[in-house]
C-alpha positions as CSV (number, residue, x, y, z in Angstrom):
1,X,5.9,-15.2,6.2
2,X,7.4,-12.9,3.5
3,X,5.2,-10.5,1.6
4,X,5.4,-10.9,-2.1
5,X,4.3,-8.5,-5.0
6,X,2.1,-9.3,-7.9
7,X,1.1,-8.0,-11.2
8,X,-1.7,-9.8,-13.0
9,X,-2.1,-9.7,-16.9
10,X,-5.2,-11.5,-17.8
11,X,-9.2,-11.9,-17.6
12,X,-11.1,-10.7,-14.3
13,X,-12.2,-14.1,-14.0
14,X,-8.8,-15.8,-14.0
15,X,-7.4,-13.1,-11.6
16,X,-10.1,-14.0,-9.0
17,X,-8.9,-17.7,-9.8
18,X,-5.2,-17.1,-9.3
19,X,-5.5,-14.6,-6.3
20,X,-7.6,-17.4,-4.5
21,X,-5.1,-20.2,-5.0
22,X,-2.0,-18.3,-4.1
23,X,-3.6,-17.2,-1.0
24,X,-2.9,-20.9,0.2
25,X,0.6,-20.1,0.2
26,X,2.6,-21.2,3.2
27,X,5.8,-19.3,2.1
28,X,4.3,-15.6,0.7
29,X,1.7,-13.2,1.5
30,X,0.8,-12.2,-1.6
31,X,-0.8,-8.7,-3.0
32,X,-2.0,-8.2,-6.2
33,X,-0.6,-4.2,-7.6
34,X,-2.6,-4.2,-10.7
35,X,-4.3,-6.5,-13.2
36,X,-4.7,-5.9,-17.0
37,X,-5.2,-7.7,-20.4
38,X,-2.7,-5.4,-22.0
39,X,0.7,-6.7,-22.4
40,X,2.0,-2.8,-23.0
41,X,-0.1,-1.6,-20.1
42,X,1.6,-4.4,-18.0
43,X,5.2,-3.6,-19.0
44,X,4.1,0.2,-17.9
45,X,3.0,-1.3,-14.8
46,X,6.0,-3.1,-14.1
47,X,8.6,-0.6,-14.3
48,X,7.2,1.6,-12.5
49,X,6.1,-1.1,-9.4
50,X,9.0,-3.3,-10.0
51,X,6.8,-6.2,-8.4
52,X,8.1,-10.1,-7.4
53,X,6.7,-11.4,-10.2
54,X,4.5,-11.3,-13.1
55,X,1.8,-13.4,-14.0
56,X,0.2,-13.4,-17.5
57,X,-2.7,-15.2,-19.8
58,X,-0.6,-16.2,-22.6
59,X,-3.8,-14.4,-25.0
60,X,-3.6,-10.8,-24.2
61,X,-5.5,-7.9,-26.1
62,X,-2.1,-6.6,-27.8
63,X,0.5,-9.1,-26.7
64,X,0.8,-13.2,-26.6
65,X,2.2,-14.0,-23.4
66,X,5.7,-15.0,-24.2
67,X,6.2,-11.7,-26.1
68,X,5.6,-10.1,-23.1
69,X,7.6,-12.8,-20.7
70,X,10.8,-11.8,-22.9
71,X,10.2,-8.1,-22.8
72,X,10.3,-8.0,-19.0
73,X,13.4,-10.5,-19.2
74,X,15.0,-7.8,-21.4
75,X,14.3,-5.2,-19.4
76,X,15.6,-7.5,-16.1
77,X,12.4,-6.8,-13.8
78,X,11.1,-9.7,-12.6
79,X,10.3,-13.3,-13.0
80,X,7.1,-13.9,-15.3
81,X,5.0,-16.8,-15.2
82,X,2.4,-17.8,-18.0
83,X,-0.4,-19.9,-18.2
84,X,-1.3,-21.7,-21.4
85,X,-3.2,-24.5,-22.9
86,X,-0.8,-28.0,-24.0
87,X,-0.7,-26.5,-27.4
88,X,0.7,-22.7,-26.3
89,X,2.8,-24.6,-24.1
90,X,4.7,-26.6,-26.4
91,X,5.2,-23.4,-28.7
92,X,6.7,-21.9,-25.7
93,X,8.9,-24.5,-24.7
94,X,9.8,-24.6,-28.5
95,X,11.0,-21.2,-28.5
96,X,12.3,-20.2,-25.5
97,X,16.3,-20.1,-25.2
98,X,18.5,-22.0,-23.3
99,X,19.4,-18.9,-21.7
100,X,15.9,-18.2,-20.3
101,X,16.0,-18.2,-16.4
102,X,13.3,-15.8,-15.6
103,X,10.7,-17.5,-18.0
104,X,8.2,-20.2,-16.5
105,X,5.1,-21.7,-18.1
106,X,1.9,-23.4,-16.5
107,X,-0.3,-25.5,-18.2
108,X,-4.0,-24.8,-18.2
109,X,-6.2,-25.9,-16.3
110,X,-4.0,-24.3,-13.4
111,X,-3.4,-26.9,-10.8
112,X,-3.1,-25.0,-7.4
113,X,0.0,-26.9,-6.0
114,X,1.9,-25.8,-9.4
115,X,0.7,-22.3,-9.5
116,X,2.1,-22.2,-5.8
117,X,5.7,-23.8,-6.3
118,X,6.4,-21.8,-9.6
119,X,5.6,-18.7,-8.5
120,X,7.5,-19.5,-5.1
121,X,10.5,-20.8,-7.1
122,X,10.6,-17.9,-9.4
123,X,10.6,-15.6,-6.7
124,X,12.9,-17.2,-4.4
125,X,15.7,-17.5,-7.6
126,X,15.4,-14.3,-8.5
127,X,15.9,-12.9,-4.8
128,X,19.0,-15.4,-5.4
129,X,20.3,-14.0,-8.3
130,X,19.5,-9.8,-6.8
131,X,21.5,-11.3,-4.0
132,X,24.0,-12.5,-6.3
133,X,24.7,-9.5,-7.8
134,X,24.8,-7.4,-5.1
135,X,27.4,-9.6,-3.4
136,X,29.4,-9.3,-7.2
137,X,29.2,-5.2,-6.8
138,X,30.2,-4.9,-3.2
139,X,33.2,-7.4,-4.4
140,X,33.8,-5.2,-7.4
141,X,33.9,-2.1,-5.1
142,X,35.9,-3.7,-2.9
143,X,38.7,-4.8,-4.9
144,X,39.0,-1.0,-6.8
145,X,39.2,0.3,-3.4
146,X,42.1,-1.6,-2.2
147,X,43.8,-1.1,-5.8
148,X,43.6,2.9,-4.8
149,X,45.1,2.0,-1.6
150,X,47.6,0.0,-3.2
151,X,48.8,2.9,-5.6
152,X,48.1,5.7,-3.1
153,X,51.1,3.8,-0.7
154,X,53.2,3.7,-3.7
155,X,52.7,7.6,-4.4
156,X,53.6,8.1,-0.8
157,X,56.7,5.6,0.0
158,X,58.2,6.6,-3.8
159,X,57.8,10.7,-3.1
160,X,59.1,10.9,0.8
161,X,60.8,7.7,1.0
162,X,58.7,6.0,3.8
163,X,57.9,2.8,4.2
164,X,54.5,0.9,3.4
165,X,53.0,0.7,6.6
166,X,54.2,4.5,7.4
167,X,52.5,5.4,3.9
168,X,49.4,3.3,5.1
169,X,48.9,5.4,8.6
170,X,49.5,8.6,6.9
171,X,46.5,7.6,4.8
172,X,44.5,6.5,7.8
173,X,45.3,9.5,9.6
174,X,44.4,12.0,7.2
175,X,41.3,9.8,6.8
176,X,40.2,10.1,10.5
177,X,41.0,13.8,11.0
178,X,39.2,14.7,7.6
179,X,35.8,12.3,8.4
180,X,36.7,10.6,4.7
181,X,37.4,7.3,4.3
182,X,40.3,5.8,3.4
183,X,39.3,5.1,-0.1
184,X,38.3,9.0,-0.4
185,X,41.7,9.9,0.6
186,X,43.8,7.5,-1.4
187,X,41.7,8.6,-4.4
188,X,42.9,12.4,-3.6
189,X,46.4,11.5,-3.4
190,X,46.1,9.8,-6.9
191,X,43.9,12.9,-8.5
192,X,46.6,15.1,-7.0
193,X,49.8,13.4,-8.0
194,X,48.2,13.1,-11.7
195,X,47.7,16.4,-11.8
196,X,51.6,17.5,-11.2
197,X,52.3,14.8,-13.5
198,X,50.5,17.1,-16.1
199,X,52.2,20.1,-14.8
200,X,55.6,18.7,-14.7
């Protein structure tokens, strides 16, 4: 069972109910980091703890749940689940934008299965988004490194009139000798070439 860290923004009675209901989850072992009735206090704690999800009542002491959820989404912190009565739920549906992907709403009274399913879904969805973002960053780094190697090879081929294979072998050998990566050596060659061009 995976662990999931949650912050609550609601009354103590509602917090007790949520903890009891989520204890039935088969997917996650939930730990509750903090509980507050203040939206601004919740944002400070969320920014500090970076939980997997926030569950908030619609009515807070200083914000409503939708305002809190929108602030959390703007900061790209975590998914937010709003607990609302029917009228508030309709209001949330009207105001949610099409690009809102991390704001969920559950109508009160809270149904155990709905709460568990929604919370699990929100966390799993957020984890998938994070994984995709990490893969994109990794691919961007890989593309940038390949560009550096290709450019460095081109510089060596032109300067020393050698083949592409020999240029690459020279870069690789230099990396092995110095304990640096091929990308680091490539960037050094590029910087040296640019410096020599400026001095000419």
